[in-house]
LUMBATOR-751595 format. One line per 2 residues: their letters; for each residue x, y, z of C-alpha. Coordinates in Angstrom, 3 decimals. Example, Ala and Ser with C-alpha at 12.3 -4.5 7.8 and 13.67 -1.06 7.14 Angstrom:
2
as	12.300 -4.500 7.800; 13.670 -1.060 7.140;
This chain:
124
ml	0.000 0.000 0.000; 2.894 2.372 0.708;
fq	4.316 1.629 -2.718; 0.948 2.424 -4.297;
le	0.595 5.605 -2.244; 3.939 6.853 -3.485;
as	3.492 5.701 -7.080; -0.070 6.897 -7.591;
gi	-0.320 10.103 -5.592; -3.828 9.193 -4.398;
ss	-4.889 9.614 -0.769; -4.173 6.958 1.826;
re	-7.896 6.287 2.204; -8.187 5.699 -1.546;
vv	-5.202 3.339 -1.404; -6.830 1.229 1.324;
ns	-10.128 1.130 -0.576; -8.356 0.211 -3.796;
yk	-6.430 -2.537 -2.050; -9.606 -3.932 -0.481;
dy	-11.392 -3.788 -3.837; -8.546 -5.664 -5.493;
fg	-8.520 -8.463 -2.922; -12.302 -8.558 -2.563;
eg	-13.635 -10.335 0.470; -10.335 -12.044 1.231;
pl	-8.298 -11.679 4.400; -6.110 -8.883 3.028;
pd	-5.396 -6.299 4.150; -5.804 -7.240 7.777;
ef	-6.344 -4.695 10.525; -2.653 -4.635 11.482;
av	-1.615 -3.873 7.885; -4.148 -1.056 7.545;
dl	-3.174 0.424 10.915; 0.532 0.268 10.095;
ft	-0.010 1.753 6.640; -2.182 4.560 8.012;
av	0.341 5.416 10.733; 3.281 5.445 8.320;
ag	1.372 7.377 5.651; 0.401 9.969 8.248;
si	3.968 10.620 9.321; 6.062 10.044 6.186;
ek	7.836 13.408 6.469; 8.990 12.717 10.027;
id	9.984 9.152 9.154; 11.872 10.280 6.051;
ei	13.770 12.810 8.141; 14.887 10.063 10.526;
ig	15.969 7.813 7.654; 17.778 10.722 6.006;
tv	19.822 11.439 9.102; 21.299 7.920 9.218;
sd	21.567 7.019 5.554; 24.971 8.480 4.772;
nw	25.498 9.108 1.068; 21.987 7.864 0.209;
rl	19.245 10.395 -0.385; 15.773 8.937 -0.112;
er	15.100 9.771 -3.753; 17.998 7.512 -4.791;
ms	16.700 4.510 -2.858; 14.445 2.046 -4.616;
rv	10.762 2.455 -3.782; 10.722 -1.007 -2.245;
dr	13.683 -0.315 0.059; 12.416 3.141 0.951;
ni	8.987 1.870 1.972; 10.364 -1.090 3.916;
lr	12.580 1.401 5.764; 9.569 3.624 6.429;
mg	7.629 0.769 8.038; 10.617 -0.358 10.088;
th	11.467 3.159 11.185; 7.908 3.767 12.313;
el	7.878 0.556 14.326; 11.292 1.247 15.867;
ts	10.415 4.793 16.893; 6.716 4.476 17.743;
de	6.033 0.893 18.796; 7.427 -0.050 22.180;
et	5.802 -3.498 22.138; 7.602 -5.116 19.219;
pp	11.232 -5.932 20.013; 13.661 -4.072 17.733;
lv	15.332 -7.257 16.533; 11.943 -8.581 15.397;
vi	11.230 -5.340 13.508; 14.609 -5.466 11.790;
ne	14.335 -9.172 10.969; 10.876 -8.752 9.416;
av	12.088 -5.796 7.362; 15.088 -7.782 6.130;
el	12.789 -10.659 5.152; 10.634 -8.243 3.140;
ak	13.765 -6.879 1.491; 14.873 -10.411 0.573;
rf	11.501 -11.166 -0.965; 10.772 -7.911 -2.775;
gt	14.057 -6.023 -3.079; 17.307 -6.446 -4.919;
ee	20.247 -8.612 -3.926; 21.699 -5.681 -1.967;
sp	18.430 -4.715 -0.261; 18.612 -6.967 2.830;
af	22.024 -5.674 3.936; 21.068 -2.084 3.151;
vn	17.783 -2.284 5.100; 19.493 -4.079 7.998;
gi	22.207 -1.432 8.253; 19.856 1.548 8.189;
ld	17.347 0.082 10.656; 20.101 -1.099 12.995;
ri	21.436 2.442 13.160; 17.944 3.877 13.729;
ar	17.347 1.379 16.552; 20.669 2.262 18.158;
da	19.995 5.995 17.825; 16.584 5.463 19.417;
rr	18.416 3.537 22.167; 16.349 0.437 21.518;
le	19.456 -1.621 20.742; 22.518 -1.450 22.918;
């Protein structure tokens, strides 16, 4: 949904409705996915600022859309969700990067999110 939001320029509400229409009455997107998407979409500027401060030599515009949006979800969870352990957040993001990104994506995502977690003092 984040990829569609960025690629289409439509509102987050329209993205959710479009996604639900596409999948029909199926289980997707579940409540967690919609809540996470809505939270990230509502604070993209703040999240992008955090990513930008730790991604030396990589402007957000130069990152692939897949990597950028995986980083946005992970950054949101690392900085706003005290319940999910940081290592779980990072591991899930790396798994998404393996599945949907390039060969370099998992290491890139891991490095950025690890630094964000350390800066947020969630990893020592």
